[in-house]
N, C-alpha and C positions, 0 to 999 in steps of 0.2 A: 396596263399603261393607258392612260387617258388619250383619246383621239386627238384632242387639241395639243397635248404635249408632244405626241408623235409628229403631227403635222408641223408644229413650230420648230422642231429640232431637225427635221429630215434633211434639209440642205446641208447643214453642218455635219450631220452623221454620214451622209452619202460619201463625201470626200474621205473621211476617216475610214469608212468601211472598205472603200476601194484600195486605200493604202495598205490596210491590214490583210486583205484577201483579194489577191490579183486574179483569182479564178472567177470572181463575180463580174458579170457584164452589166452594161447600162440597162439592158432589158430586165435583168434580175432586180435592179434597184429602182426601177421606174415606179414612182409614187402616183397613185390615182386616188382622187377624192373618194372616200367610202370603201376603198379596197385595202385597208390596212392589214386585215387578216390574211388576205391572199398574198400580199407582199411578204408578210412574216413567214407564211408557209413556204414561199420560194427560198427565203433565207434559211429556214430550217432544213430544207432538202439539200441545198448546196453546202451548208456548213456541217450537216450531220448532228445537229443539236436539237434539244427540245425547245418548245416555244418559250418556256421560262428562262432557259439559258440564253436564247437570242435576245429576249427583252432585257435581261440583266446585263448582257454584253453591251447592248445599245445604250443603256443608261450609264455605263461606265466610260463611254467615249467622251 
């Protein structure tokens, strides 16, 4: 996933992610410039999915 694509869609995705997974906190979903991989890692841990599964899921939102 391209970093610009990720950054551009993040605000839209964030709301949808919270609706789909109530166990995720604002801290889990905090986007920081240049830390895309770290945030994806937090999502992987919380959701119990691989990176590819998380990226595919985000693209499907």
